C-alpha positions as CSV (number, residue, x, y, z in Angstrom):
1,X,-52.1,18.3,10.1
2,X,-51.0,21.9,10.0
3,X,-48.3,23.6,12.0
4,X,-48.6,27.2,13.1
5,X,-45.8,29.3,14.5
6,X,-46.9,32.5,16.3
7,X,-44.2,35.2,15.9
8,X,-46.1,38.5,16.3
9,X,-46.0,41.1,19.0
10,X,-43.7,44.0,19.7
11,X,-41.3,42.2,22.1
12,X,-41.2,45.3,24.4
13,X,-39.5,43.4,27.2
14,X,-36.5,43.0,25.0
15,X,-36.1,46.6,24.1
16,X,-33.9,48.2,22.8
17,X,-33.0,45.0,20.9
18,X,-36.5,44.9,19.4
19,X,-36.4,48.6,18.4
20,X,-34.9,47.5,15.1
21,X,-36.1,43.9,14.6
22,X,-38.8,41.4,15.6
23,X,-37.8,39.5,18.8
24,X,-38.2,36.1,17.1
25,X,-35.3,37.0,14.7
26,X,-32.9,37.5,17.6
27,X,-30.2,34.9,18.0
28,X,-30.4,32.0,20.4
29,X,-26.9,30.6,20.4
30,X,-26.1,30.0,16.7
31,X,-29.6,30.3,15.1
32,X,-32.4,32.9,14.9
33,X,-35.0,32.2,17.6
34,X,-37.7,31.3,15.1
35,X,-35.7,28.4,13.7
36,X,-36.3,26.4,16.8
37,X,-40.1,26.0,16.7
38,X,-40.0,25.4,12.9
39,X,-37.4,22.6,13.4
40,X,-39.6,21.1,16.2
41,X,-42.6,20.9,13.8
42,X,-40.6,19.5,10.9
43,X,-38.9,16.9,13.2
44,X,-42.4,15.8,14.2
45,X,-43.5,15.3,10.6
46,X,-45.5,18.5,10.3
47,X,-44.5,19.9,6.9
48,X,-47.3,22.4,6.2
49,X,-46.4,25.5,8.3
50,X,-48.0,28.9,8.6
51,X,-46.0,31.7,10.3
52,X,-48.1,34.5,11.9
53,X,-46.2,37.7,12.4
54,X,-46.8,41.4,12.7
55,X,-45.1,44.8,13.5
56,X,-42.7,46.7,11.3
57,X,-40.3,43.9,10.5
58,X,-42.6,41.2,9.1
59,X,-40.8,41.3,5.8
60,X,-37.6,40.2,7.5
61,X,-39.1,36.8,8.1
62,X,-39.6,36.3,4.3
63,X,-36.0,37.4,3.7
64,X,-34.7,35.0,6.3
65,X,-36.9,32.0,5.8
66,X,-37.9,32.3,2.1
67,X,-39.9,29.2,1.0
68,X,-38.5,27.0,3.8
69,X,-36.0,25.1,1.7
70,X,-33.5,25.2,4.5
71,X,-35.9,23.1,6.7
72,X,-36.7,20.6,3.9
73,X,-40.0,22.3,3.1
74,X,-41.4,23.1,-0.3
75,X,-42.9,26.4,1.1
76,X,-43.9,28.3,4.2
77,X,-47.1,30.4,4.4
78,X,-47.3,33.8,6.1
79,X,-50.0,35.9,7.5
80,X,-49.9,39.3,9.2
81,X,-51.4,40.2,12.5
82,X,-52.3,43.9,13.0
83,X,-51.7,45.2,16.5
84,X,-51.4,43.0,19.6
85,X,-54.7,41.2,20.0
86,X,-53.3,38.2,21.8
87,X,-52.3,34.7,21.1
88,X,-55.8,33.4,20.4
89,X,-56.5,36.2,18.0
90,X,-53.3,35.4,16.1
91,X,-54.4,31.7,16.0
92,X,-57.7,32.8,14.6
93,X,-56.0,34.3,11.6
94,X,-55.0,30.8,10.6
95,X,-58.6,29.7,10.0
96,X,-58.4,30.1,6.2
97,X,-55.3,27.9,6.3
98,X,-56.2,25.2,8.7
99,X,-60.0,24.8,8.7
100,X,-60.8,21.1,8.5
101,X,-57.3,20.2,9.8
102,X,-55.8,19.5,13.2
103,X,-53.2,22.1,14.2
104,X,-50.0,22.1,16.2
105,X,-49.3,25.6,17.5
106,X,-46.0,26.8,18.9
107,X,-45.1,30.2,20.2
108,X,-42.2,31.5,18.4
109,X,-40.2,32.2,21.5
110,X,-40.6,28.8,23.0
111,X,-37.5,26.5,22.9
112,X,-37.5,22.9,24.1
113,X,-35.0,20.1,24.3
114,X,-37.5,17.3,23.6
115,X,-38.5,15.9,20.3
116,X,-42.2,16.5,20.3
117,X,-43.0,13.6,17.9
118,X,-44.5,11.3,20.6
119,X,-46.8,14.0,21.7
120,X,-47.9,14.9,18.2
121,X,-48.5,11.3,17.4
122,X,-50.6,10.9,20.5
123,X,-52.7,13.9,19.3
124,X,-53.1,12.4,15.9
125,X,-54.5,9.3,17.5
126,X,-56.8,10.8,20.1
127,X,-59.6,11.9,17.8
128,X,-61.3,15.2,18.7
129,X,-60.3,17.8,21.3
130,X,-57.1,19.4,22.4
131,X,-53.7,18.5,23.9
132,X,-51.2,20.6,25.9
133,X,-47.8,20.0,27.3
134,X,-47.0,20.7,30.9
135,X,-43.7,21.4,32.5
136,X,-42.9,21.7,36.2
137,X,-41.3,25.1,37.0
138,X,-40.0,27.0,40.0
139,X,-41.8,30.2,39.1
140,X,-45.3,29.1,38.0
141,X,-46.8,32.6,38.7
142,X,-45.2,33.7,35.4
143,X,-47.3,31.3,33.3
144,X,-50.6,29.7,32.8
145,X,-50.8,27.1,35.5
146,X,-52.7,23.8,35.3
147,X,-54.8,22.6,38.2
148,X,-54.5,18.8,38.0
149,X,-56.7,16.0,39.4
150,X,-55.3,12.6,38.6
151,X,-55.1,12.3,34.8
152,X,-57.3,15.4,34.3
153,X,-56.7,19.1,33.9
154,X,-59.4,20.8,36.0
155,X,-58.6,24.4,35.1
156,X,-55.9,26.6,33.8
157,X,-55.3,29.9,35.6
158,X,-53.2,32.7,33.9
159,X,-50.3,34.1,36.0
160,X,-51.9,33.2,39.4
161,X,-50.6,34.9,42.6
162,X,-51.2,31.6,44.4
163,X,-50.7,28.8,41.9
164,X,-52.6,25.5,42.4
165,X,-49.6,23.6,41.1
166,X,-46.1,24.1,39.8
167,X,-47.0,22.8,36.3
168,X,-46.9,25.5,33.6
169,X,-48.6,25.2,30.3
170,X,-45.9,25.4,27.7
171,X,-46.3,27.3,24.5
172,X,-47.1,24.2,22.5
173,X,-50.8,23.6,21.9
174,X,-52.7,21.1,19.7
175,X,-56.3,21.6,18.6
176,X,-58.9,20.1,16.4
177,X,-60.5,22.5,14.0
178,X,-63.2,23.4,16.5
179,X,-60.7,25.9,17.9
180,X,-61.9,28.2,15.1
181,X,-65.4,28.1,16.5
182,X,-64.2,28.7,20.1
183,X,-62.1,31.8,19.3
184,X,-65.0,34.0,18.1
185,X,-66.8,33.3,21.4
186,X,-64.0,34.7,23.6
187,X,-64.1,38.0,25.5
188,X,-61.0,40.2,25.6
189,X,-59.1,40.1,28.9
190,X,-58.3,43.1,31.0
191,X,-55.3,43.8,28.8
192,X,-57.5,43.8,25.7
193,X,-56.3,40.5,24.3
194,X,-57.9,37.2,23.4
195,X,-56.2,34.7,25.7
196,X,-55.1,31.2,24.8
197,X,-55.8,30.2,28.4
198,X,-59.5,30.9,27.6
199,X,-59.3,28.6,24.6
200,X,-57.8,25.8,26.7
201,X,-60.4,26.2,29.4
202,X,-63.2,26.0,26.8
203,X,-61.8,22.6,25.8
204,X,-61.6,21.6,29.5
205,X,-65.2,22.6,30.0
206,X,-66.1,20.3,27.1
207,X,-64.1,17.4,28.6
208,X,-61.9,17.4,25.6
209,X,-58.5,18.4,27.0
210,X,-55.6,15.9,27.1
211,X,-52.1,16.6,28.3
212,X,-48.6,15.2,28.6
213,X,-45.7,16.1,30.9
214,X,-42.8,17.5,28.8
215,X,-39.5,15.8,29.4
216,X,-36.2,17.7,29.1
217,X,-35.9,21.4,29.5
218,X,-38.2,24.1,28.2
219,X,-37.9,27.9,28.2
220,X,-39.4,30.9,26.6
221,X,-37.0,33.6,25.4
222,X,-39.1,36.7,25.8
223,X,-37.0,38.5,28.5
224,X,-33.3,39.2,28.8
225,X,-33.0,36.6,31.5
226,X,-34.8,33.9,29.6
227,X,-33.1,34.7,26.3
228,X,-29.7,34.3,28.1
229,X,-30.9,31.0,29.7
230,X,-32.1,29.7,26.3
231,X,-28.7,30.3,24.8
232,X,-26.9,28.6,27.6
233,X,-29.3,25.6,27.5
234,X,-29.0,25.2,23.7
235,X,-25.2,25.5,23.9
236,X,-24.9,22.9,26.7
237,X,-27.2,20.5,24.8
238,X,-25.1,21.0,21.6
239,X,-21.9,20.4,23.5
240,X,-23.2,17.3,25.1
241,X,-24.3,15.8,21.7
242,X,-21.0,16.8,20.0
243,X,-18.9,15.5,22.9
């Protein structure tokens, strides 16, 4: 199984901080943001990791992360995304690395409290298809929102004005290698990007989407408000464990 951390984009919502660096290198409490998804993968036993980045500061990741020794890895692979073609396009760049393997994908600005090992193990055992993690939120209109019928996800709608549930799709996605056949069939959205929601809906249409409810807190860190929230959550969690 391969791990993929998506850390591209320009991070314009965090300007002017991102004028001089990639947003995933900004600090969340006492670590660079990108450390958290890498640590989540390593904790779940995923030791082959590819980092997808882009923009003018891609080389800073190599200077920071090196070969991954700090995380107990023998190496980290890197690939460069030109422009902002969307999450699904960034994932497609990993085909050379992960074809023939299952993948666990984490957005580089997603930070969670949970150990994802149980979810990854469930994905290992499920056979083909995909698996996503859902979290109940107060502002679902900011996210991809799952319409749920019993133990089934019926559809995912991106940033709906009238959400069909309060369950957001977190930035943690698990796919079999058929994902690399799905991505080339996608049509760019109105903002000119290949959307990960369309990938997920393709698996739903095939009857191959599984899901779990994420325990503990989850946040992205892509705005000033959410970056501040992420820092406070991490600090509170650290204080609780140390106390």
